[in-house]
N, C-alpha and C positions, 0 to 999 in steps of 0.2 A: 482531607478536603472532599466536602459532599458536592455533587454534581447535579446540575439542574438541565444541562443541554445534552448530555451525553450518559449513558449507561456504560459502566464498566464493572467486569467481573472476569474472575479466572477459574478454570475447572479442569483438572486432569492435564496440566501442561499447557492448556490453551487460554490465552487472554481473549477476552470479547468486548470490543469498543464499538458500542452501538451509537449512532448519531440520534440524538432524540429530540427534534423539533417538528414531529409530523404535521402540525398544522400548517406550517411554512415549509413543507417539503425538505426539512432539516437544514433550511439556509443558514449559511454562516454568519454568525453577528459575533459581536465583541466579548461576550461571555463564552460563547463556544471556543473561539481563538484561545482564550485563557485556559478553559477547562481542558481542552485538547492538549495543550501544552504539558500540563500536570499530568495526565493519563498517560502520555507517550512516555514522559520521564519514570512514571511509576512502572510501567510494563517493561520499559528498558532495564530497569534496575532490578526487578524481580527474576531471582535466578530459578524459580519454579517455573516460569512462562518459557515455553520453547518456541512456540507460535503464536501469532496474533492474528484475529480475524476482525476485519472492519466490515461493518454493514449499517443500513439505515432502519430507522422505525417507519412504519406505515408505507406509502406507496413509493418513496423515494429513497435512492441512495443518498445523494445530497443534490440541491437543486441550484447550488452556487451562492452567491453572496446575497445578503439581506439587502435588496436594493433600497427598500425604504429607510433602512438605518443609514446606508451610505449616502442617501439624498440631503441627510441633515448633517454631513460632515463638511468641514474645509478640506481643500486639496491636502494640506499638510497631514490633516487628521487621517485622511483615506490612505496617505503613504504609510503611516505608523500602522494602521490597520491592515493593510496589504501585505507589509513587513512581517507581521506577526503570521500571517497565512503561509508565507514562504518560509519561514524558519520551521514552521510546524512540519510542513512537508518535506524539508530538508532532514529534519530530525526523525521523521517517520522512514525516510528511505533510508538513513544510516542506522536504524536500529539494529541491535544484536539480533534479535529473533527475527525470521521471515515473516512478512505481513501478508495475509491474503484478503484482497478485497471482495466481500461477497455483494454483488451490485445488484439489488433487488428491485431496481425501479429506475427513475430518471437519475442519470449521472451527468449533470450539465456545469457547464463552466467550472468553477472551483470543485464541483463534485468530481468531474472527470479529472482534474488535476490531481485530486486526492487520491483517486484510483490508479493514477499513472505512478504515483510515488509509492505505491506498494509493490511487492516482489511478485506477486501473483495475482490474476484477476480471473474471477469465475461470474458469469452472468446469468441471470433468470431470463427465461424465454421472452419476458416481458419488459426487460429493460430497454432504455433508450439512452443514447450516449451522443454528446455534442459539446462543442464550444462555441456557444452563440453570441459571444460578446460583441463582435462586428456589427451585429444587428441594432446594438443600442449605441453606437459609436465608440466602442472600446475593443481592447484586444485581451486575450488571455494574459494575466499578469501575475500568476504564481507557479510558472514552470511549465505550461502547457505548450508554448511555442517552442519548447526546447526538448522536453520529455518525449513528447508525441513522435516528432520526427525520428528520434533516434529509437523509438519502439518499433515504427512502421514504415519507416522511409520518409524521406522529403516530399515527394509527390502526393502521396495518399495524404499526409499530414496537412499539407498546404491546401487540399480540396476541403477538408474538414474544418481547417481555421478560417479560411477565406469565403467560404461561403456560409458558415455558420449554421449549416443544416444538421439535423440529427440523423443519427443511423441506428438501425435495429440490432439486436444482439448478435443475429446470424451474420450480418455484416461486419459487425465488430470482429467476430470469430474468424471470417474469412480474410481479413486484412490483418489478423494477428494482434489484435488490440486486446481481446480476451483468450484465455486459455480453454475455457470450456462454456458451453451454454445447456443449461439444465432446466427442467420445470421448476416454477416457482417454489414450489412445496419441498425440492430436494436441494435448494440453493445452499443452506446453510450445512446440511448434512454433508452435501459434496465438499465443501470447503474444510468441514472437520476429518472427512476421509484422506484429503491432501494432508492436513495438519498432522494426522496420527501417522502417515506414512514418513513425513519428516521427522517426528518425534521419535521414531524407530531407529534413527541413524544417531551416530556419534555427535552429541552437542557442540563440542569443541569444532570439529571439522565443519559441521552446518555452518556456525558463525562465521568461520574463516573463510569458508567458501563463498558465503554470501558477501563477506567483506571484499573478498577478491574481486567478485563481479562489480560491486557498486563503486569500488575505487578504480578498478581497471577500465571502467568504460570511459574515463575522462583522460587516460593517459595513451601515448603511442602504444601499438601493439608489443613491441619488444619491451618496453618498461612494464607494461600490464603484465606481461609473461613472467618477467623477473619478480614482481611484486607477489603475484599468485605463488610462484616457486617458493618464496621465503614463508609464506603461509603454510604451504604443504610441508616445507622441512620442520615447522614448528610443530605441527601434528605428530611427527615423528617422536617427540619427546613426551607425548601424553600416554596416561594409563589406557585411555579408550583406545588408541591405536595399537597397542600391546594386545588388549583384550580383543579387539577386532579380528587381527591377524590369528591370534590363537583359536578363537572360534572358527575362523574359516578352515583352518587346518583340521580342526577337531570336529568340523562337520555339526557344529551346534549353533544356537541363537547366542550373539553377543549380549552380555550385560552391561551396557555402557553406564557411566558414573558422571559424565562430564568433566573428567580430570585429566 
């Protein structure tokens, strides 16, 4: 499948998904929803991809929904449209490889919801984030009302959601919304540095650790711990675990094979 609204490539174990509608600040439209669904499936199924980096072309990460397109839709059509976004973000969050959002500019509405569905977030110094839906009579409809409070706490999330105001990158870092803030010219490089650190670890262990976090956040603590324990015990049967412990004892770098 050829893509028009996104760019997709992989190199040295890293998959790159770039939103590519820069003239409209990478706003989400029906075509982008379809293409992202296929791209997420392709990346998740590619055994050579150990980490995914999501970013935007031009001045924005993603500015939210294409309001002009939505204005022409019936309420039922909008429901189907939004369900496509919800399913994409759910699939992105549950991907085998960790996903790093490289937030290069505006991440508003569905754009911030996209970043929230990623595993790790890095922002450029010029990034601006927010959920401004209440300013046009709506509310975040693709997970923002749920993922944001889980990440930064109810009170801080409520202020962002109910005022609809944007915050800058430093404030996003202060409240724990992003992991790092870096100069714009170092944004993707920083995401790649994090990705390479992840790629240096045992692939099965990374995948199962991510799975334990994603599944566990929706379980009671004792159930989440039991789920993580089962994933941990599964790792004991892998060749990578044997290689990792042998390398530790022999004081050498491990050579993981993802088995």
